[in-house]
MOPAC internal coordinates of N, CA, C and O (Angstrom, degrees):
PM7 1SCF
backbone

  N    0.0000 0     0.00 0     0.00 0    0    0    0
  C    1.4436 1     0.00 0     0.00 0    1    0    0
  C    1.5119 1   107.95 1     0.00 0    2    1    0
  O    1.2310 1   120.81 1   -53.06 1    3    2    1
  N    1.3261 1   116.06 1   126.94 1    3    2    1
  C    1.4590 1   122.17 1  -179.68 1    5    3    2
  C    1.5280 1   108.44 1  -120.89 1    6    5    3
  O    1.2310 1   120.14 1   -54.87 1    7    6    5
  N    1.3458 1   117.34 1   125.13 1    7    6    5
  C    1.4614 1   122.74 1   178.63 1    9    7    6
  C    1.5167 1   107.98 1  -117.73 1   10    9    7
  O    1.2310 1   120.33 1   -56.64 1   11   10    9
  N    1.3160 1   116.97 1   123.36 1   11   10    9
  C    1.4607 1   122.60 1   179.82 1   13   11   10
  C    1.5216 1   108.85 1   -88.68 1   14   13   11
  O    1.2310 1   120.10 1   -67.81 1   15   14   13
  N    1.3241 1   117.41 1   112.19 1   15   14   13
  C    1.4609 1   122.32 1  -178.82 1   17   15   14
  C    1.5227 1   112.45 1  -103.12 1   18   17   15
  O    1.2310 1   120.23 1  -158.48 1   19   18   17
  N    1.3376 1   117.16 1    21.52 1   19   18   17
  C    1.4626 1   120.70 1   177.99 1   21   19   18
  C    1.5243 1   112.40 1   -85.04 1   22   21   19
  O    1.2310 1   120.15 1  -175.08 1   23   22   21
  N    1.3088 1   117.31 1     4.92 1   23   22   21
  C    1.4500 1   121.31 1   179.94 1   25   23   22
  C    1.5272 1   108.25 1   -81.33 1   26   25   23
  O    1.2310 1   120.19 1   -55.13 1   27   26   25
  N    1.3398 1   117.24 1   124.87 1   27   26   25
  C    1.4756 1   118.30 1   179.59 1   29   27   26
  C    1.5278 1   111.02 1   -69.47 1   30   29   27
  O    1.2310 1   121.21 1   -38.27 1   31   30   29
  N    1.2931 1   115.28 1   141.73 1   31   30   29
  C    1.4563 1   121.63 1   177.62 1   33   31   30
  C    1.5211 1   107.51 1  -107.75 1   34   33   31
  O    1.2310 1   121.10 1   -57.99 1   35   34   33
  N    1.3080 1   115.50 1   122.01 1   35   34   33
  C    1.4605 1   121.63 1  -178.26 1   37   35   34
  C    1.5183 1   108.36 1  -107.64 1   38   37   35
  O    1.2310 1   121.00 1   -56.66 1   39   38   37
  N    1.3104 1   115.69 1   123.34 1   39   38   37
  C    1.4604 1   121.48 1   176.78 1   41   39   38
  C    1.5191 1   107.05 1  -114.04 1   42   41   39
  O    1.2310 1   121.04 1   -65.09 1   43   42   41
  N    1.3225 1   115.61 1   114.91 1   43   42   41
  C    1.4603 1   120.15 1  -179.95 1   45   43   42
  C    1.5184 1   109.04 1   -95.23 1   46   45   43
  O    1.2310 1   120.65 1   -44.17 1   47   46   45
  N    1.3395 1   116.37 1   135.83 1   47   46   45
  C    1.4609 1   118.36 1   178.60 1   49   47   46
  C    1.5270 1   110.50 1   -69.57 1   50   49   47
  O    1.2310 1   121.14 1   -27.54 1   51   50   49
  N    1.2926 1   115.43 1   152.46 1   51   50   49
  C    1.4654 1   120.57 1   177.35 1   53   51   50
  C    1.5232 1   108.98 1   -67.87 1   54   53   51
  O    1.2310 1   119.96 1   -31.45 1   55   54   53
  N    1.3284 1   117.68 1   148.55 1   55   54   53
  C    1.4532 1   118.95 1   177.55 1   57   55   54
  C    1.5255 1   109.99 1   -61.65 1   58   57   55
  O    1.2310 1   120.37 1   -30.37 1   59   58   57
  N    1.3380 1   116.90 1   149.63 1   59   58   57
  C    1.4638 1   118.83 1  -178.10 1   61   59   58
  C    1.5244 1   111.37 1   -63.14 1   62   61   59
  O    1.2310 1   120.89 1   -35.58 1   63   62   61
  N    1.3056 1   115.90 1   144.42 1   63   62   61
  C    1.4608 1   121.76 1   178.29 1   65   63   62
  C    1.5237 1   108.80 1   -94.62 1   66   65   63
  O    1.2310 1   120.70 1   -72.36 1   67   66   65
  N    1.3125 1   116.28 1   107.64 1   67   66   65
  C    1.4557 1   121.26 1   178.97 1   69   67   66
  C    1.5242 1   109.20 1   -90.52 1   70   69   67
  O    1.2310 1   120.87 1   -38.31 1   71   70   69
  N    1.3322 1   115.95 1   141.69 1   71   70   69
  C    1.4579 1   119.71 1  -176.68 1   73   71   70
  C    1.5271 1   113.12 1  -118.63 1   74   73   71
  O    1.2310 1   119.92 1  -175.83 1   75   74   73
  N    1.3207 1   117.76 1     4.17 1   75   74   73
  C    1.4624 1   119.64 1  -179.08 1   77   75   74
  C    1.5301 1   110.01 1   -87.36 1   78   77   75
  O    1.2310 1   120.89 1    -8.94 1   79   78   77
  N    1.3290 1   115.90 1   171.06 1   79   78   77
  C    1.4612 1   121.59 1   179.40 1   81   79   78
  C    1.5206 1   109.19 1  -140.39 1   82   81   79
  O    1.2310 1   121.08 1   -24.80 1   83   82   81
  N    1.3035 1   115.54 1   155.20 1   83   82   81
  C    1.4592 1   121.39 1   178.27 1   85   83   82
  C    1.5248 1   107.44 1  -138.31 1   86   85   83
  O    1.2310 1   120.87 1   -37.38 1   87   86   85
  N    1.3320 1   115.94 1   142.62 1   87   86   85
  C    1.4529 1   120.56 1   177.99 1   89   87   86
  C    1.5174 1   108.70 1  -152.18 1   90   89   87
  O    1.2310 1   120.77 1    -9.32 1   91   90   89
  N    1.3245 1   116.13 1   170.68 1   91   90   89
  C    1.4523 1   120.06 1   178.36 1   93   91   90
  C    1.5187 1   111.44 1   168.61 1   94   93   91
  O    1.2310 1   121.33 1    -3.52 1   95   94   93
  N    1.3217 1   115.06 1   176.48 1   95   94   93
  C    1.4550 1   123.42 1   178.58 1   97   95   94
  C    1.5160 1   108.50 1  -114.68 1   98   97   95
  O    1.2310 1   120.66 1   -45.96 1   99   98   97
  N    1.3250 1   116.35 1   134.04 1   99   98   97
  C    1.4597 1   122.31 1   176.69 1  101   99   98
  C    1.5190 1   108.50 1  -108.38 1  102  101   99
  O    1.2310 1   121.04 1   -49.91 1  103  102  101
  N    1.3335 1   115.62 1   130.09 1  103  102  101
  C    1.4595 1   122.12 1   179.72 1  105  103  102
  C    1.5168 1   108.94 1  -128.93 1  106  105  103
  O    1.2310 1   120.77 1   -24.38 1  107  106  105
  N    1.3442 1   116.13 1   155.62 1  107  106  105
  C    1.4603 1   122.10 1  -175.39 1  109  107  106
  C    1.5218 1   110.20 1  -131.87 1  110  109  107
  O    1.2310 1   120.86 1   -44.76 1  111  110  109
  N    1.3456 1   115.95 1   135.24 1  111  110  109
  C    1.4579 1   122.91 1   176.55 1  113  111  110
  C    1.5272 1   108.00 1  -101.27 1  114  113  111
  O    1.2310 1   120.17 1   -62.04 1  115  114  113
  N    1.3463 1   117.29 1   117.96 1  115  114  113
  C    1.4641 1   121.04 1  -178.65 1  117  115  114
  C    1.5201 1   113.46 1   -66.07 1  118  117  115
  O    1.2310 1   119.80 1   148.24 1  119  118  117
  N    1.3256 1   117.99 1   -31.76 1  119  118  117
  C    1.4611 1   121.08 1  -176.54 1  121  119  118
  C    1.5112 1   112.31 1   -72.94 1  122  121  119
  O    1.2310 1   120.21 1   131.93 1  123  122  121
  N    1.3252 1   117.21 1   -48.07 1  123  122  121
  C    1.4709 1   120.43 1  -175.05 1  125  123  122
  C    1.5244 1   113.13 1  -101.22 1  126  125  123
  O    1.2310 1   119.81 1   175.88 1  127  126  125
  N    1.3429 1   117.97 1    -4.12 1  127  126  125
  C    1.4748 1   123.70 1  -177.52 1  129  127  126
  C    1.5218 1   111.14 1    57.17 1  130  129  127
  O    1.2310 1   121.25 1  -138.67 1  131  130  129
  N    1.3135 1   115.21 1    41.33 1  131  130  129
  C    1.4590 1   122.53 1  -178.22 1  133  131  130
  C    1.5213 1   109.31 1  -103.32 1  134  133  131
  O    1.2310 1   120.54 1   -43.42 1  135  134  133
  N    1.3312 1   116.57 1   136.58 1  135  134  133
  C    1.4570 1   122.14 1   177.16 1  137  135  134
  C    1.5212 1   108.32 1  -108.47 1  138  137  135
  O    1.2310 1   120.20 1   -47.13 1  139  138  137
  N    1.3280 1   117.22 1   132.87 1  139  138  137
  C    1.4603 1   122.15 1   178.12 1  141  139  138
  C    1.5120 1   110.35 1  -114.64 1  142  141  139
  O    1.2310 1   121.23 1   -38.93 1  143  142  141
  N    1.3353 1   115.26 1   141.07 1  143  142  141
  C    1.4576 1   122.76 1   172.74 1  145  143  142
  C    1.5174 1   106.91 1  -112.95 1  146  145  143
  O    1.2310 1   120.39 1   -62.68 1  147  146  145
  N    1.3401 1   116.86 1   117.32 1  147  146  145
  C    1.4574 1   121.79 1  -176.40 1  149  147  146
  C    1.5232 1   110.06 1  -132.06 1  150  149  147
  O    1.2310 1   121.33 1   -11.86 1  151  150  149
  N    1.3265 1   115.06 1   168.14 1  151  150  149
  C    1.4594 1   120.40 1   178.52 1  153  151  150
  C    1.5197 1   112.14 1   -90.28 1  154  153  151
  O    1.2310 1   120.23 1   167.44 1  155  154  153
  N    1.3330 1   117.17 1   -12.56 1  155  154  153
  C    1.4573 1   122.80 1   178.24 1  157  155  154
  C    1.5272 1   109.04 1  -130.48 1  158  157  155
  O    1.2310 1   120.10 1   -20.96 1  159  158  157
  N    1.3295 1   117.42 1   159.04 1  159  158  157
  C    1.4696 1   118.49 1   176.69 1  161  159  158
  C    1.5297 1   110.79 1   -63.34 1  162  161  159
  O    1.2310 1   120.53 1   -34.75 1  163  162  161
  N    1.3192 1   116.59 1   145.25 1  163  162  161
  C    1.4618 1   122.02 1   179.30 1  165  163  162
  C    1.5208 1   108.33 1   -97.04 1  166  165  163
  O    1.2310 1   120.64 1   -56.67 1  167  166  165
  N    1.3268 1   116.39 1   123.33 1  167  166  165
  C    1.4569 1   121.39 1   179.57 1  169  167  166
  C    1.5252 1   111.32 1  -110.31 1  170  169  167
  O    1.2310 1   120.31 1  -151.68 1  171  170  169
  N    1.3117 1   117.01 1    28.32 1  171  170  169
  C    1.4539 1   122.33 1   175.78 1  173  171  170
  C    1.5297 1   108.41 1   -69.90 1  174  173  171
  O    1.2310 1   119.98 1   -28.60 1  175  174  173
  N    1.3261 1   117.64 1   151.40 1  175  174  173
  C    1.4589 1   119.23 1  -175.39 1  177  175  174
  C    1.5132 1   113.44 1   -70.54 1  178  177  175
  O    1.2310 1   119.60 1   159.27 1  179  178  177
  N    1.3263 1   118.37 1   -20.73 1  179  178  177
  C    1.4562 1   120.14 1  -178.76 1  181  179  178
  C    1.5278 1   113.31 1   -95.47 1  182  181  179
  O    1.2310 1   120.00 1   159.65 1  183  182  181
  N    1.3105 1   117.60 1   -20.35 1  183  182  181
  C    1.4651 1   120.70 1  -178.14 1  185  183  182
  C    1.5160 1   110.99 1   -95.18 1  186  185  183
  O    1.2310 1   121.00 1   -38.92 1  187  186  185
  N    1.3127 1   115.70 1   141.08 1  187  186  185
  C    1.4583 1   121.76 1   174.99 1  189  187  186
  C    1.5273 1   108.81 1  -128.37 1  190  189  187
  O    1.2310 1   119.81 1   -25.45 1  191  190  189
  N    1.3219 1   117.96 1   154.55 1  191  190  189
  C    1.4667 1   120.09 1  -179.41 1  193  191  190
  C    1.5309 1   110.97 1   -61.57 1  194  193  191
  O    1.2310 1   120.97 1   -39.96 1  195  194  193
  N    1.3025 1   115.75 1   140.04 1  195  194  193
  C    1.4606 1   121.75 1   178.03 1  197  195  194
  C    1.5307 1   107.58 1   -95.08 1  198  197  195
  O    1.2310 1   121.15 1   -92.42 1  199  198  197
  N    1.3266 1   115.41 1    87.58 1  199  198  197
  C    1.4629 1   119.08 1  -176.07 1  201  199  198
  C    1.5263 1   110.57 1   -86.38 1  202  201  199
  O    1.2310 1   121.37 1   -28.26 1  203  202  201
  N    1.3076 1   114.98 1   151.74 1  203  202  201
  C    1.4599 1   124.82 1   179.96 1  205  203  202
  C    1.5357 1   112.72 1    59.20 1  206  205  203
  O    1.2310 1   120.64 1  -147.50 1  207  206  205
  N    1.3169 1   116.38 1    32.50 1  207  206  205
  C    1.4617 1   120.47 1   173.82 1  209  207  206
  C    1.5281 1   108.60 1   -85.92 1  210  209  207
  O    1.2310 1   120.53 1   -27.06 1  211  210  209
  N    1.3042 1   116.59 1   152.94 1  211  210  209
  C    1.4666 1   122.12 1  -178.61 1  213  211  210
  C    1.5282 1   108.28 1   -99.64 1  214  213  211
  O    1.2310 1   120.49 1   -63.39 1  215  214  213
  N    1.3292 1   116.67 1   116.61 1  215  214  213
  C    1.4699 1   122.49 1   178.78 1  217  215  214
  C    1.5283 1   108.39 1  -107.76 1  218  217  215
  O    1.2310 1   120.52 1   -53.05 1  219  218  217
  N    1.3340 1   116.61 1   126.95 1  219  218  217
  C    1.4611 1   122.57 1  -177.37 1  221  219  218
  C    1.5153 1   109.77 1  -124.48 1  222  221  219
  O    1.2310 1   119.85 1   -50.52 1  223  222  221
  N    1.3289 1   117.90 1   129.48 1  223  222  221
  C    1.4643 1   122.13 1   171.48 1  225  223  222
  C    1.5215 1   106.26 1   -85.67 1  226  225  223
  O    1.2310 1   120.22 1   -61.74 1  227  226  225
  N    1.3317 1   117.18 1   118.26 1  227  226  225
  C    1.4557 1   121.26 1  -172.69 1  229  227  226
  C    1.5199 1   113.26 1   -67.39 1  230  229  227
  O    1.2310 1   119.38 1   148.32 1  231  230  229
  N    1.3233 1   118.79 1   -31.68 1  231  230  229
  C    1.4639 1   121.38 1  -177.87 1  233  231  230
  C    1.5309 1   112.29 1   -67.35 1  234  233  231
  O    1.2310 1   120.14 1   146.55 1  235  234  233
  N    1.3298 1   117.34 1   -33.45 1  235  234  233
  C    1.4602 1   120.39 1  -176.04 1  237  235  234
  C    1.5174 1   113.65 1  -113.56 1  238  237  235
  O    1.2310 1   119.68 1   161.42 1  239  238  237
  N    1.3154 1   118.21 1   -18.58 1  239  238  237
  C    1.4534 1   121.41 1  -177.11 1  241  239  238
  C    1.5199 1   113.50 1    80.81 1  242  241  239
  O    1.2310 1   119.70 1  -171.98 1  243  242  241
  N    1.3341 1   118.19 1     8.02 1  243  242  241
  C    1.4664 1   121.73 1   178.47 1  245  243  242
  C    1.5175 1   110.13 1   -66.98 1  246  245  243
  O    1.2310 1   121.04 1   -39.85 1  247  246  245
  N    1.3292 1   115.61 1   140.15 1  247  246  245
  C    1.4564 1   121.26 1  -178.40 1  249  247  246
  C    1.5272 1   109.16 1  -128.00 1  250  249  247
  O    1.2310 1   120.88 1   -45.94 1  251  250  249
  N    1.3427 1   115.93 1   134.06 1  251  250  249
  C    1.4680 1   121.99 1   170.82 1  253  251  250
  C    1.5226 1   107.87 1  -135.77 1  254  253  251
  O    1.2310 1   120.93 1   -18.08 1  255  254  253
  N    1.3162 1   115.82 1   161.92 1  255  254  253
  C    1.4598 1   121.56 1   176.15 1  257  255  254
  C    1.5301 1   108.94 1  -113.12 1  258  257  255
  O    1.2310 1   120.84 1   -33.84 1  259  258  257
  N    1.3161 1   116.01 1   146.16 1  259  258  257
  C    1.4564 1   120.68 1  -179.77 1  261  259  258
  C    1.5263 1   110.03 1   -76.03 1  262  261  259
  O    1.2310 1   121.22 1   -26.07 1  263  262  261
  N    1.3372 1   115.27 1   153.93 1  263  262  261
  C    1.4605 1   120.02 1   177.83 1  265  263  262
  C    1.5295 1   109.65 1   -85.60 1  266  265  263
  O    1.2310 1   120.15 1    11.62 1  267  266  265
  N    1.3139 1   117.32 1  -168.38 1  267  266  265
  C    1.4677 1   120.42 1  -176.07 1  269  267  266
  C    1.5226 1   112.79 1   -68.05 1  270  269  267
  O    1.2310 1   119.80 1   160.59 1  271  270  269
  N    1.3357 1   117.98 1   -19.41 1  271  270  269
  C    1.4619 1   121.93 1   176.92 1  273  271  270
  C    1.5187 1   112.56 1   -92.33 1  274  273  271
  O    1.2310 1   119.86 1  -178.73 1  275  274  273
  N    1.3331 1   117.86 1     1.27 1  275  274  273
  C    1.4582 1   121.59 1  -177.91 1  277  275  274
  C    1.5127 1   113.46 1    83.11 1  278  277  275
  O    1.2310 1   119.96 1  -167.66 1  279  278  277
  N    1.3304 1   117.69 1    12.34 1  279  278  277
  C    1.4639 1   122.19 1  -176.29 1  281  279  278
  C    1.5264 1   110.66 1   -90.26 1  282  281  279
  O    1.2310 1   121.25 1   -39.10 1  283  282  281
  N    1.3376 1   115.20 1   140.90 1  283  282  281
  C    1.4611 1   120.98 1   173.01 1  285  283  282
  C    1.5188 1   109.09 1  -136.16 1  286  285  283
  O    1.2310 1   120.81 1   -23.46 1  287  286  285
  N    1.3304 1   116.07 1   156.54 1  287  286  285
  C    1.4554 1   122.34 1   179.95 1  289  287  286
  C    1.5227 1   108.10 1  -147.43 1  290  289  287
  O    1.2310 1   120.77 1   -47.15 1  291  290  289
  N    1.3334 1   116.13 1   132.85 1  291  290  289
  C    1.4626 1   121.87 1   176.62 1  293  291  290
  C    1.5057 1   109.44 1  -135.69 1  294  293  291
  O    1.2310 1   120.91 1   -42.67 1  295  294  293
  N    1.3150 1   115.86 1   137.33 1  295  294  293
  C    1.4585 1   119.70 1   172.54 1  297  295  294
  C    1.5271 1   107.36 1  -117.90 1  298  297  295
  O    1.2310 1   120.99 1   -16.38 1  299  298  297
  N    1.3174 1   115.71 1   163.62 1  299  298  297
  C    1.4596 1   120.20 1  -179.44 1  301  299  298
  C    1.5163 1   112.73 1    81.06 1  302  301  299
  O    1.2310 1   120.54 1  -145.34 1  303  302  301
  N    1.3352 1   116.58 1    34.66 1  303  302  301
  C    1.4683 1   121.18 1   177.76 1  305  303  302
  C    1.5253 1   108.87 1  -109.78 1  306  305  303
  O    1.2310 1   119.80 1   -19.05 1  307  306  305
  N    1.3435 1   117.98 1   160.95 1  307  306  305
  C    1.4656 1   120.34 1   178.21 1  309  307  306
  C    1.5239 1   111.23 1   -61.99 1  310  309  307
  O    1.2310 1   120.78 1   -34.92 1  311  310  309
  N    1.3200 1   116.12 1   145.08 1  311  310  309
  C    1.4626 1   121.92 1   179.39 1  313  311  310
  C    1.5269 1   109.79 1   -74.21 1  314  313  311
  O    1.2310 1   120.50 1   -38.74 1  315  314  313
  N    1.3206 1   116.65 1   141.26 1  315  314  313
  C    1.4611 1   121.59 1   176.24 1  317  315  314
  C    1.5141 1   112.41 1   100.48 1  318  317  315
  O    1.2310 1   121.18 1    36.09 1  319  318  317
  N    1.3226 1   115.35 1  -143.91 1  319  318  317
  C    1.4604 1   121.93 1  -176.62 1  321  319  318
  C    1.5312 1   110.16 1   -68.69 1  322  321  319
  O    1.2310 1   120.36 1   -49.66 1  323  322  321
  N    1.3270 1   116.92 1   130.34 1  323  322  321
  C    1.4543 1   122.67 1  -176.15 1  325  323  322
  C    1.5222 1   109.75 1  -132.32 1  326  325  323
  O    1.2310 1   120.72 1   -43.32 1  327  326  325
  N    1.3373 1   116.23 1   136.68 1  327  326  325
  C    1.4635 1   121.60 1   176.56 1  329  327  326
  C    1.5206 1   108.75 1   -92.65 1  330  329  327
  O    1.2310 1   120.81 1   -49.79 1  331  330  329
  N    1.3269 1   116.06 1   130.21 1  331  330  329
  C    1.4529 1   122.85 1  -176.32 1  333  331  330
  C    1.5263 1   109.41 1  -123.02 1  334  333  331
  O    1.2310 1   120.42 1   -49.05 1  335  334  333
  N    1.3199 1   116.79 1   130.95 1  335  334  333
  C    1.4670 1   122.09 1   177.62 1  337  335  334
  C    1.5198 1   107.74 1  -111.15 1  338  337  335
  O    1.2310 1   120.38 1   -50.12 1  339  338  337
  N    1.3437 1   116.87 1   129.88 1  339  338  337
  C    1.4623 1   122.33 1  -178.70 1  341  339  338
  C    1.5222 1   108.54 1  -117.17 1  342  341  339
  O    1.2310 1   121.15 1   -51.11 1  343  342  341
  N    1.3294 1   115.40 1   128.89 1  343  342  341
  C    1.4579 1   121.14 1   177.44 1  345  343  342
  C    1.5202 1   109.45 1  -129.49 1  346  345  343
  O    1.2310 1   121.30 1   -34.06 1  347  346  345
  N    1.3219 1   115.11 1   145.94 1  347  346  345
  C    1.4600 1   121.49 1   176.22 1  349  347  346
  C    1.5233 1   106.97 1  -148.38 1  350  349  347
  O    1.2310 1   120.26 1   -32.23 1  351  350  349
  N    1.3180 1   117.11 1   147.77 1  351  350  349
  C    1.4605 1   118.96 1  -173.56 1  353  351  350
  C    1.5255 1   114.41 1   -72.21 1  354  353  351
  O    1.2310 1   118.73 1   161.11 1  355  354  353
  N    1.3119 1   120.03 1   -18.89 1  355  354  353
  C    1.4612 1   120.32 1   178.97 1  357  355  354
  C    1.5181 1   113.76 1  -123.45 1  358  357  355
  O    1.2310 1   120.11 1  -170.27 1  359  358  357
  N    1.3160 1   117.39 1     9.73 1  359  358  357
  C    1.4596 1   121.09 1  -178.33 1  361  359  358
  C    1.5189 1   110.26 1  -126.68 1  362  361  359
  O    1.2310 1   120.61 1   -47.26 1  363  362  361
  N    1.3174 1   116.43 1   132.74 1  363  362  361
  C    1.4593 1   120.82 1   171.62 1  365  363  362
  C    1.5094 1   113.57 1    69.77 1  366  365  363
  O    1.2310 1   121.19 1    -0.21 1  367  366  365
  N    1.3197 1   115.34 1   179.79 1  367  366  365
  C    1.4673 1   119.64 1   179.47 1  369  367  366
  C    1.5286 1   111.34 1   -68.11 1  370  369  367
  O    1.2310 1   121.13 1   -25.25 1  371  370  369
  N    1.3073 1   115.45 1   154.75 1  371  370  369
  C    1.4619 1   119.66 1  -177.57 1  373  371  370
  C    1.5212 1   112.36 1   -66.30 1  374  373  371
  O    1.2310 1   120.05 1   156.66 1  375  374  373
  N    1.3281 1   117.51 1   -23.34 1  375  374  373
  C    1.4665 1   120.00 1   179.74 1  377  375  374
  C    1.5239 1   112.44 1   -77.46 1  378  377  375
  O    1.2310 1   119.63 1   166.20 1  379  378  377
  N    1.3280 1   118.32 1   -13.80 1  379  378  377
  C    1.4527 1   121.66 1   175.04 1  381  379  378
  C    1.5192 1   113.61 1   106.99 1  382  381  379
  O    1.2310 1   121.67 1   -11.39 1  383  382  381
  N    1.3084 1   114.42 1   168.61 1  383  382  381
  C    1.4594 1   123.63 1   177.12 1  385  383  382
  C    1.5217 1   106.29 1  -115.79 1  386  385  383
  O    1.2310 1   120.25 1   -44.43 1  387  386  385
  N    1.3273 1   117.12 1   135.57 1  387  386  385
  C    1.4625 1   121.50 1  -174.40 1  389  387  386
  C    1.5240 1   111.16 1  -107.53 1  390  389  387
  O    1.2310 1   121.09 1   -41.13 1  391  390  389
  N    1.3353 1   115.51 1   138.87 1  391  390  389
  C    1.4605 1   123.46 1   176.61 1  393  391  390
  C    1.5146 1   108.60 1  -128.37 1  394  393  391
  O    1.2310 1   120.82 1   -28.10 1  395  394  393
  N    1.3106 1   116.04 1   151.90 1  395  394  393
  C    1.4691 1   121.67 1   169.35 1  397  395  394
  C    1.5153 1   106.23 1  -112.78 1  398  397  395
  O    1.2310 1   120.88 1   -55.81 1  399  398  397
  N    1.3104 1   115.92 1   124.19 1  399  398  397
  C    1.4584 1   121.39 1  -178.25 1  401  399  398
  C    1.5223 1   109.41 1  -132.02 1  402  401  399
  O    1.2310 1   120.58 1    -9.22 1  403  402  401
  N    1.3011 1   116.50 1   170.78 1  403  402  401
  C    1.4652 1   121.72 1  -179.58 1  405  403  402
  C    1.5127 1   109.65 1  -112.27 1  406  405  403
  O    1.2310 1   120.64 1   -54.12 1  407  406  405
  N    1.3089 1   116.39 1   125.88 1  407  406  405
  C    1.4598 1   120.07 1   174.96 1  409  407  406
  C    1.5203 1   108.83 1   -86.43 1  410  409  407
  O    1.2310 1   120.88 1   -17.93 1  411  410  409
  N    1.3122 1   115.93 1   162.07 1  411  410  409
  C    1.4509 1   120.18 1  -178.93 1  413  411  410
  C    1.5103 1   110.25 1  -136.90 1  414  413  411
  O    1.2310 1   120.10 1   180.00 1  415  414  413

């Protein structure tokens, strides 16, 4: 019996387990085409909830969509400063709008 042990064995580490979470409300102003990220819903007369927007955490690639109130929630993100990319099919540039937020 001959066993060839010249085959390299590659052991990849498991992806890091993040325990922080990030959430917020996205609102859109039709006049200025401005998107706001807030911790509470915006009831200003010019801003409306940005529903069904795609929110992506750039560090992990996690994607969620906002609900009808513009709210999103993600868990399993890096703790601290987090880069967030927001895309919507009728708002802003197609490449997205970027925010820096703090996870907790």
